[in-house]
N, C-alpha and C positions, 0 to 999 in steps of 0.2 A: 506278522503283528506289526502295525502300524502304531508309532509313537507320535504323538503332537508335539511341536518344539514349542517352548513360550517364546511370543515375539521378542527378539532383543532390541537393544540399541543400536545394533548395526545394522536391521532392517530399517530402521528409523531414518538412520543417517543415509543409507542407500536410497530411499524413497526421497529424500530431500535433494541429495545429489542427482537423482533423475529429473526433478522439477526445475532445479537449478539449470540443468543440461537443456530442457526444455524451453525455458524461458530465452536462454542465449541462442536458441535455436532458432526461435520466434523473431528476435530481433535480428537476427542476422538475415534470414528469410524476407524480412520486412525492409531491410537496409537501413534500419535505425544504427546512426552512430553511436558507438559505446566505446567508452576510453577504459584503458586497464583497470582504473580505480573502479570503475562501476562493475566490471565483471568481477572483480575482486569480493564486491559488495554482496554479488550475487551468488557466488561461489561461496562464500561463507557462510551465507543465511543456512540456520536449520529450523527455523521455526515454521510449520507448514502453512499455519494462517497467514503469515508473512509472503511467503513463497507463493502461495496460492492468488494472493491480492496482486503481487508482482507479477504473476502470469497473465493474469487480467489485462492489467493495465499494460503490459508488453504488447497485446494486441490492438491497441490503439494509439500508443505515445508516439511523437515525431522525433523524440531525444530521450536516451536512455536516464537523463536527470531527471525527465518529468515523471518517472515511477518510483522515484524516491518520497516524493511530497506526501506526506502522513497527514491524515485527519487527525490523528492525534493533537497535532500543534496546534492545531485551531481549536480543537476541543481543551486545550490547556490554557490557552489566550481567554476564552471566554469564561473559563473558571476562575482564571487568577484574578479578571475584572470583576467576578462576582453577578456574570449576566447566566442568570436560569435558562435550561432548555428542556424543551417538551421530549417525549420519545419520538415524535416524528420529526422534530428538527435533528436530534441525535441521530435518525436513523439516515436523515438526508444527506448529512455530514459525512456518517462512517462508511456510507456506500456511494459516496462520489467517484468515480475515477478519472475526472476530468480536471489535472491539474491546475489549467487557467484558470477554473472555476474556483477551485481550493484556495488559489493563491489571491483572487477578488474576494472572496469571504473573509480570508485572512486580515487584508486590508480594512475590510470594513470592521471586523472583529475589535480593530485598536478604538473604535470612535462608537460604536452602537449601545443603546442602553437595553434594548431586548433582542434575543437573539432570532425573532421573527424578521426583524430590519435587514439581517444578512441576505435574504432571498429576494428582496426588491430590487428590481433593477430600474 
């Protein structure tokens, strides 16, 4: 008789560890320089959404520090300044994986009066 076991937190941790190892492998294979501090951040991550975002970024970044740019910082600045966002603008920001673009938008977010102005070059 087969008895199905309940998923445990051990399985989730193991999956998180596996994704973290995959991120490190991708970075190594792409010859992306990674500091011990950055390795530590990756290895300590347990949130699958964050790990999946880091894995996607690992495929395109030129340095590991670029992986840790978070769209949430940009959203927090806009919210603190009272700049409203449409669903489309929020989607554009949260799905961006280009750290240079996020940085450019963050710099603009300090002065714009409308979120749409972030996207004008």
